[in-house]
N, C-alpha and C positions, 0 to 999 in steps of 0.2 A: 504494500500500500504506500503510495507516494504522498508526501506532505508538501504543498506548494506554498512558498513564501510570498508575502505581499510586498511589492516593490514600493519604495518611497515616492511620495507625490509632493510637488512643489506648487504652491498657490501663486497666481499672479497677484502682485501687491495692489491694494486699493480698489480693485474692481468690485463694484456692487453686484456684478453678475457672477455667480459661482455655480458651476456645474457639480452636481452630486453624483451618486452612483449611476443614475440614469437620467440626466437632463438637468435643466435649471427650472426651479419652481419658486414662485413668490406670490405675495398678496397683490391682487389687482388694484390698480390706482395708487399703490405705494411704490414697490420696485418693479412690478410687472406693468409696464406702460408701453404705449406705442413707440415712444422714443427709445426705450431699451430694446424692444423687439427689433426695431430698425438697426440698432447697433449690432445685435447678434447676427442678423441677416447680412449686414455689410461685412462683418468679420468673417462669416462663413464664406461669402463670395470672394473676399480677398484671399482667404486661406486656400480656396479651391483654385483660384487663378495661379497661385504659386506652386501648390502641391498636387493638384489634379486637373491640369489644363485639359479642356475638351469634355470634361465630365458634366452631366446634367444634374439637376436637383429637383426632386419632387417636393411639393409643399402641401401639407394637409392640416386638418384641424379636427377637434373633437366637438362635443355638444355643449360645452360651457358657454357662458355669456360672452358674446363678442369674439369667440374664437375664429369664426370665419373672417371677420374684419381684420383681426391681427394677422391671419394667414395671408390675406390679400395684400396687406402692407408689406409683410416680409417678402412675398413673391415679387412685388414691384421693385424691391431693393436688390434682391439677387439678380433679377433680370437686368436692372440698371447697372449692375456690376459686370455685365457681359456673360452671365451664366445662363445656359439654356434652362428654363424654369417651367415645370409642369405642375400647375396648380389644380388640386382636386376640385371637381365640380360638386362634390357631395361629401357628407360626413363619412369618414372611414376610420376603422380602428387602427391603432398604431402598428400592429403586425402586418397590415396590408402594405404599409410603406417599407417595412423590413423586406417583405417579399418582392415588392416592386424594385427596391434598390438593388437587391441581389440579382434579380432577373435582368435588369437593364444595366448593371454595373454602374449605378449612379449613386448619388447621395440623397438624403431625405431630411426635411426639416418639418417637424410636426408640432402644432400648437396644442398642447395638452398638459394638464397637471395630474393625469393618471387617477389615482385613488384619493388625492388630496381633497379637502373640503371645497365647497363651491365658491368660496371667497378667493381661491387661488387659481392661477393659471401658470403655464410654463412652456418650455420648449424641449423637444428631444431631437437628437441628430442621429441618423443612421448612415452607415458606410456602404460601399459597394459589396462588402461581404454579407450584408444583411444584418449586421450587428450594430449595437450602440457604439457611438464614437468613443475611442479609447481615451484614457486620461491625457496622454501627451497631446492629442488633438484638441480636446476641450480646454486645456490650459493655454494653448496658443490662441484659441478663439477668445478666451477671457481677456488675455493680454491685448489682443487686437481691438476689442471693444473700447479700450481706453484711447485708441487712436482714431476712432471714427470721427469724421468731420461733422460740423454742425449741419451742413446742407448735403444730403446724400442724393446722388443721381437715381432717379426712379423711372421704370418703364412699365406701362400697364401690361399685365399678364392675363391672357384669356384662360378661362378654366377648361380643364380637360375632362370630358365626359366618359372616357374609356377606362379610367383607373378602377372604378368599382367593378366593372365587368371582368377585368383581369383577375382581381382577387376572388370574386365569386367563382370563376372558372376553376381556379386553383383549389378552393375548398370542395367544389363538386367532384373534382377528380379524386380527392381523398376519400370522399363519401360513397363512391360507386359501389363498393362491396357492402357497405353498411346498409344502404337503402334497400338492397334486395333481401336483406335478412331481418329487417325490423319487424315485418309482418304484424303491424297493428300495435306494436309496443310504443309507449309514450316516453318522451324525455321532457322533464320539467325544467324550465329555464327562468332564472331571475336575472334580467339584464341590468338591474340597478340604474336604469335610465342612461346607461353608458353608450359609447359609440360602437360597441359590438352588437347592438340590437339588430335582430332580423337576419343575421348571416347564417345561423344554424337552420332557420327555416329555408333559406336559399339552398343550403347544402342537402338537407334531409327531406324537405317538403313540409308544408304547413301542417299536414295531418299528424305528423310525428311529434310536433312540438306543442307543449302547453306552456305559455309564457306569461310572465308578470313584469311589470315596470319596464315595458318595452318602449313607451313613448318618450320623446325628448322632454326633459325637465332640467333646466340649468341649475336648479336648486337641489337636484337629486333627492327630492322628497325630504329634505332637511337633514340628511346624513352625508358623511363622506362615502363616496361610492367604492367601498373596499369590501371584498368578499371574505370577511372574517366571520367567525361563528356567531358573534352577537348580532350580525346583520342577516343571518340565515333563517330567521324565524318563519318568514313568509314562504321560503322555498321548502323548508321541512314540511310545513302544512300542505303545500301544493303537491309534493311528492306523494304523501299519504292519501290525499283526497283524490288525485288522478290515477293512483296505483301505478306510478311511473317506474320504469326500470332504474332511472338515475335522475338526480337533480344536479343542475349546473348553474353556477353563478359566475358572472364576469365582472371585472373591475371597470372603472370609468373609461379607460381607453382600450379595453378588450385584450390586454396581453396576459393578464393573470386569471386563473380559474380556481374556483373552489367547488367541491363535490359533496353531495348528500346521497347516502345509499338508499336502497329500495325500502328500508324501514323508517326512513326519515332521520337517520343519524348523520351528523356531520363527519366527514372523513378528513382528518388532518393531513397536511402535506407529508408528514412522516409515514403515513399509511398509503397515500396516493402514489408517491414516487416509487416505492417497491412494487406496486401493482403494475406500473408501466415497465419496470425493469424485469419483473417476472415474465410478462408477456413477450417482450422483445428479446430478452437474453435466453430464457429457458424454453419458452414455447416456440418462438420463431427462429431460435438459434442464430440470431444476428450477432455480429462481432463488433468490437470497438470498445473504447474506454467508457466507463460510467463515472461521471463527475458530479459532485454535489457540494453545496455550500457547507461550511463547517458546522452550522447550527442545525442542519437537518439530521434525521435519525439514523440508527444503525442498520435498519433492514435493507437499505439499498446496497450497502457494502456486503452484507451477508449473501444477498442474491448474486452480486457480481462475483464473489468468491466461489460460490457453487457452480456458476457458469464458466469459471476459468477466465474471467475478463479482468483487465486492468482497472483499477479504481483509484480515484484521487479526491482528496478534500481540497477546497480552495476557500479563500476568505469570503465573507459575506458580501453580496453585491453581484448581480447577474453578469456584470461586465467581466468578472473574473472567470466565470464559466464560459462566456462567449469567446474570450480570448483563447481559452483552451480549445474550444471547438473550431475556431478559425485556423489554429496552428496545427491541429492533428486530427486523428481518426477517433472521434467521439460518437458513441452510440446515443447517449442520453445524458442530459444535464438537468439539474433541479435545485431549487432553493426553498427555504423554509416559508417564504411568503406566498407560495403557490404559483411560482413561475417554472415552467418546464420547457425543454427544447429537444428536438430530435435532430441529430447530426445530419441525417439524410435530407432534411428539409431546410431548416434555417438555424443559424447560431443565435436565435433569439426566441423569446416567449411568444406564444400565440394561443390565447385562451380558446378560440373556436376550434383550431386544429387539435389542441389537446383534448377537448371535449369529444371530438369525432374519433380520436384514437381510443379514448376510454370506451365509447360505445362499441367500436370495432372489437376491442379485446374481450369485452363481456359477451358479445354475440359469438365470437370465434371460440371462446372457451366454454360457452354454454352455461355461464354462471351469472348469478345476481351479484352486485357489488358486495353485499354482506357475506355471501358464500366464498368469494375470492379472498376477502380479508381473513375469514376464518381459516382458509387453506394456507395462506401465507403465515399467519400466526402459528399454526400447527407445525409448519415445516421449519420456520426460521425463528420462532419465539415471539411472544407477545411484546407489544410496545406501548408503554404509557409515557407520554411526553408532555411536559408543561414548560411554560416560560413565565418568568416574573420580572417585571420592570421596576427597578429600584430608583425612584426619583429623588434627586438631591438638590441642594441649594447652589452648588457650583460644579463645574466640570472636573473630571478626575484625570490625574496624570497617569496615563495608561501603563507605562513601563513600571513605575513605582508600585502601582496597584497590583500588577501581575506578579512582581517579585514578592510582595507581601503575601499574596495568595499562595504562592509556592512554598514560602518558608513558614507560614502560620496556618492557613486553612487546610492544606493537604495533610499535614501531620495530625491535625485535629480530626479530620475525617477518618484517617486510618485508625485512630483510637475508638471511633464509633463503628468500626467494622468494614470500612471502605478501603481495601488495600489497593494502592496505586499500581496499575499495570503499565501505563504509558501516559506521558503528558506531552502535548504539542502546543506550540505558541504561534499558530498561523494567524489568528485574529482573536486576541485576548488569550485566555488560558483554557484549554480543553483537557480535562483529566479523564482517562479511561480506567475503570476499576475491574478487578479480577472476577467480580460477579456479573460482568456484562453491562453494568450501568455506566453512564458518563455524566459529566457536569461541565458546563461552559460558562465562563464569566467574560462579558464583553463590555468594557466601558465605551461609551459613545465619545467620539472625538469632537463633536460639535454641540452636544446637549449635556446638561447635568443629569446623566442617566447611566446606570449600569444594567445591562440585560443579563439575566441569569437563566440558563436552560438546563434541563435535566431529562434523562430518559432511562427507564429501567423496565424490568419484566412485570412490575406491579405498581399500581397507583400509590400504594402506601410508601414504597421505597422512593418513588420519584418525588413525592411531597416531602419526605424526610430529607432527601438530598437538597431540595430547594430551600427548605426551612433552615438547615444547617448553614448553607452557603449565604443565604440572604441575611441571616442573623449575624454571621461573622462580618459581612460587608457593612451592615448598618452600624455595628459597633466600631469597626475600623474607621469608617468615614466620618462618623459623628465625633470621634475623638481627635480629629485633625486640628 
């Protein structure tokens, strides 16, 4: 098993525009303004002129307030910079632009704040690989925004009506085998008012889908459009009421997916990822590396080991998985937040494509989701996974915190029966214990927050681990 280190990142000084793990997000009318969107578009155009001459850029937008107007402004600036610009004529999910960028060997700029609250908006950049822009590129763009002139040349850009058709065709190709096997079965879908709405109907047919929150609502019904368990109440009810095979929820820009089983139970990503791995690696006998974020569970690794496939942990953030996929032969990548990618398709997340794959594997295996989970737990051991966010008054110095955890917390855990098997410092401190359980402590680099994760074979053990670790962290950080 390989442990992949996180390379250092250097921030451009003074720029109010900071790209995170996947794009720049900010509050509308504060930092997210037309002026700042123009600066990013100009910086991207300038960067492309120097680093990717002759390449085109797609420009898209989500369902948020004024996203189309922001996209039109961005497109006029990239076109004004001499870049061939193809502006979407319709709302499309972010994965559509990952697909279009890879297919056309182009770049893409999407106006979206993904799962953030409706008060926010943002920008994502995709590369000709179909992946999110790497850190080295976004750092250069951040720096270039500081050099944007007051008056930017603009060229009106006509909208392209063919882009939706291309993405729908791609999804329908994926769904060919699925459509013939559904035979009246229903898939319940909660679109959370996001830009992925309607595409599963396009792929599988209207009769196969029972949908909720499909219409556009820039307020997202008063919640952040994030497919986490606390937002899954409507979907759980819908699955049981419609007797659906599966429940699917997509986030605000359609790249992440959450699933509910046939009994109305939420399926955590620690369970979903090994379901994909089981099907692709053990049933289909596909080859390639399995890669997952360090905060995801142990079942994916166990499946990879049984299939004889290489396996790697990478730091949290899908960009780290994508870079691995672009560089090598990766079968499957996944992260704790519900983002999954198939190496044979795209080095990026696609909620609709992932939903189609889940339907395919269930029909191919002839199992309901609850039955497949039961089979995986029986073969590879049960998984009880929880996360606790410890909120603080100030940010934590990550290196010092990690060293203290190694010298103080781990010996304390050993005295409580958790004998250390291995420790890794990919992203925070992850400790593996000889009873199969593990613990991860990850201080945030930008927020006064420490995330603590644990997984074991029983709920009691997982909660005990979380309690011991969070208790130590609270005492340690309050005594500073």
